[in-house]
Steps between C-alpha positions, in 0.01 A plus 500: 500500500129462433297677770220245458733222616618707796142586595404132482788404730404776746140375501613143575742618769234718663261205521769279648604767748139559601463126570813511713350780710207271583738212573711717732187615681386139547843392623511794742171384652628142525819618672292694753280197564797266539663746743182536705479120517868494603583262215863589431547243222197622307598864562844436351350317203264789418777755557717319242206498258447871567868577437493310169180675389649837604804446279275393214285811553802732506639337186163566335509863608857533373403348166201734470738790559740364236213471253373849584842647427510302173154634413628854557816428300721593793792298633439403862770633732692277740312426821741700715415813295128440471242698698133525396337835558128488589406640157688222323355236731152633420574488128629143524185398687274681254682344205463148642132558582437636150670199343308252716170674424581536130486880510713724279830608649567868550835668534491597865667796664769272641614409148631854454692468827641166383612647168661799673682275746616267221718785369688551828875455518619138545602572860137574586207255503313488170167484679364522849326182613411382854757270660219290650458350154873468437550130562760310311349193337511194722570678830260553786399858584646653814254741658783681680678569170224694330328827586127463531291631213166662574234232506166517329195496725472162666864420414403289199590541135215441259663379178171410337337842545 
């Protein structure tokens, strides 16, 4: 597949996902305000909106991951076998930032790890990817199901660089 098309899709997805981060932040503030005002109906309304935006955000993240694998020419493993090592997570982030900023892509150190893991026996995972990002399309994330990945400073992901 043409890498230019994949890069374009990643750029669009990153912008959409970045917008959802702002929307989730706004909804979080509205939920807090509704709770402090003891307005249960409004709290429930904003919580439903937050849940919908969260699913949309996670679907965006999942699609970015799918596109990243496609860009690398590697088949994405099933979610129950997928764990992202910090090096791979950094490379994914750097790749997305480079695409959004229009910078040239470099073959990161994690690519070698991916290629090595792709040759493992079928009984072993092809790649190690963080389960926090392993969300089957259309299902809500369960925080108790996934190990926590190390967070960047401030706990935010900057997809625009």
